[in-house]
N, C-alpha and C positions, 0 to 999 in steps of 0.2 A: 504494499500499499504506501503511494508516493506521500511525501511529506505535506503537499498542499492538499492532497484528498484527506489526509488523517485531520488537519486542522478543521476542514469542512466538515466532516462527519462528526467530530467532536462537537463543534458548535451546533451542528443540528440536534444532537442528543440533549444538550443544554437547553436549547430553545423549545424542543418538544416537552419538556418537563413543565414549562411555564404556559405554553401554547395550548396544552390540554389540563389546564389548571385543575378543573374538578376532579377528573379522573386521576390526576397526581395526588391530590389531596386524599381521594379514597384510597388509593394504593398505600400511601404512608401510614394513614389512620388504621388501615387492617394489619399492616407490619407491625406498628407500634402495639395495637391490640395483642396480637400473637405472641409477639416477644415478651410483653409485660406478663402474659399468662405463663408462658415458658419459665421466665426468670423467677416469677413468683412460687411456682412449684419447686423450682430447684433450691430456692432459699429456703421454703419450707422443709423439704427433705434433709438439707444440709443441718439447719438448726435441731431438727428432731435426731438426727445422727449424734450430734455433739451432745444433746440431752442424754441419750442413751449411752453415749461414752462416758459422761460424768456419772451415771448411775453405775456403770461398769466399775469404774474406779473406786468407788465406795463398796463394791461387793468385794469383800475380802475372805481370803481363807486363813483360818486360825490354825496354827500348828502347835500342839502342846508336847513340850519335851518329857523325857523320862523324868519321874519324881525323884529318883536317886541320884540325879545328876545335880552338880553344883551349878552355880551362876556361871563361872567362867567354863564350865564343860558345855553347859547350853549355849553360850555365845558362840562357842567353837563350832556348833552344829550350823548355825547360821552361815558359816562360810560354805558349807555344801550345799545349803538351801539356795544361796546366791548364785551358784554354779550353773543352776538350771536355766535353760534358755528362756522360758516363758515367765520367769520370775522377775518383775519390774523393780520391786521394792521388797526388803523383809525388815519390818521393825521390831525390834526385841521389847518384850514385856516382861519383866521380872515378876516374881511371886507377889511381892507388896503390891505392885501396880495392878496385877490381875485381880487381886482381891479387892481392891477399891473399884475396878470396872464391874465386878461381881455384884458388889452391893448397891452401885449405883446412887440413887436418890432415897432409897429406902431407909427406914428407921434403923439406925446402927445397933440398938438395943437388941434387935431381932439376930444380929450376928456375934453377940457376946460369947467370947472364948473361941471364935474362930480364929486361928491362927493362919498367917501367910504361908507357913510350911505347909499347910493342908492344900494349898493351890500348886501348880506346876508353871515354871517358866513358859512362856509362850512366844510365838512370833506371829505378827499380823502381816499377811502377804497380799501384795497386789500384784494381778497378773498382767502381762502384756497383751495377751489374747484370750479373753473369756471363753472363745470357743474351744479351746484346749483344757478346759477346767477338769474334765475328766482324767486325762493323760496327766496332768500336772499333779493331781491328787495322789495319783498311783504313784508316781516318782517320788513324792513327798514321803509317802508312807514307807517308802524302801530305804530310807536314809537312817542310818544308825543313830538312835538317840531319840527318834522321833516316835511318840507313843501313840497320839491321836490326830487325827487330820479332820477338822470340821470344814465341809466346804458344801454350799448349795449348789450341787450340779445342775439340777433343773433350771434354777433361775439364770444361772451362768449360760447355758445353752440356749434359754429363751431369749436372752439379751443379744447374744450373737446371731441368732436367728433373725431377729428384728432388724440388726443392722445391715444383714445380707440382703434382706426383703426391700428395705428402703433404698438401698443401692441399686438394686436391679429395677424396682419400680420406678425411681427417679429417671434412669437411664432410658427405659422403655416408653415411659410416658413423655418424656422429652422428645424422644425420636417421632412418636406418633404426632406430636403437637407440631413439630417441625415440618413433617410431611404435609400435614393439613393445612398448616400456614402457606407452605409452598403452592400447594393446589388453589388455595383461595386467592392469593396475591396473583397466580398466573391467570386466573379467570378474570381478575379484576383488570389486569392490564390488557387481556385479550379484548374486553370491552373496548378499551380505550383505541386499541388497533382497528376496531369495527369502521372508524370513522376515516382510517388511513389505507384500507384495503385497496381502494383504487389507485393511490399514489405507489404503493407497492407494486401493483400489477402493471401499472405504465412503466416503472422503473425497471421491472423484469423484462418487459417488451422491448425496451430500448438497449438491452444487453447488459444492465447492471449484474454483478456478481452477487451471489448469496452473501457474501462476507461485507460487500459494500453497503448492502441493504441493513444487514443484521448490526453492524457496528454502533450507529446511533441508538439502536434500542438496547445495546448493551450498555453504552454511557447513561442512558435514562435510568435503566434498572440500577445501576451503579448508584446514581444520585439519589434515587428513591429509596433504595437499601441503607444509604449513608445517613439521610435524614430520618429514617424510621429507626436505625439503630442509636442515634443520638438522642432523639426524643424519648425512646423506651428506657435510655439509660437512666436519664434524669426523673423521669416519671416513676420508675422503679425505685431509685433513691428516695424520693420524697415519700412513696407510699410506705416503704419498708420501715423508714424511721419513725413514721406516724404510727405505724402498729407495733414498732418496737417500745416506744414509750408508753403506748396504752398497755402493753403486757407487763412492763416493768411498773406502771402504776398499781396494777391488780396485786403486786406482791407476791406473785406466784414464783418462788425460787427454784420450783422443780423444773421449769422451762427454761432452756439455755437459747438466748436470742442475742447473737454477737452484733456490736457495732457495724453499720455498713462498710465503714473504712476498712475492715478486716476483709471483707469480701468484694471490694471496689474494683480491684484489677480483674480478678476472674470474670465478674459481671461485665466489665468493659469489654474484654476479649469476647465473651459469648455474644454480646449485643453486636459488635462490629462483625463477627464471622457469620452469625444467624442473620443478620441484616443484609449484608452483602450477598450471601448465598441465596436468599429469598428473592431479593431483587433482581440480582443479575440472571439466575438460573429461572426465575419467573418469567422475565422478559423473554429470554431464550426459547423457553418452552411454548411461550404464546405465540411467537412468531413464526414457528415451523409451518403450521397450516397454510398461512398467508405466503410462504415462498413456494407453495405448490401451485403454481399458475402455468 
């Protein structure tokens, strides 16, 4: 494509955006709506995943050491525990502290005569991956000096399953929404091209190549995708912060909702890539039928 042709076709693409203002506005509006829906769902899944991860971190395995071990011997067992791949942290709890935890806020008179020596030294263990809680429990029980291992295997497996389901669901639904968005934007742009079908037919008849005809629509789709991506990003930013503040005001500490600043870059990339993909490929898909003259 010659340089002068390139400039002409580039200008035609820019002019087409404003020449067909209403349809351009409709295409951008639909792109924005689709991207806001996609990004909102991804952010919901991301925050739910963080919430489940926080719950996982609070789910600990308690390892009780042999009651005949001294405190020094009990601490030495911790070295073997920390060698396990799935152990993120092993916090030592001496007998006296274990007794305090056991009594909690109850009336201390109920525990008169109870001596710390009646308790065992313990380790509170946080795992790297709760999906492997069963295997880790078996490994802990095989360590010399470990008397009992308390682990809620069912809860750990359930949390791991929830995280996996959220991950798969977020990818699947985002992909479906992206395809639906592409179809919708393609049909919207196709309506705009109905007014230009005679122009395209004439250009074909005088010998214009498909690439010559297609390039302005490529530019137009790029511009529409760009504006759709930018607008959807800032709208998503405003909606997200509004909802985040509302959640924080409720005082629900169970839910994790990170500030938008922490997800700003991934959201910007997703909006840019998805916006350009929808705009450019939507335009190219729409023009195919009009090139068959």
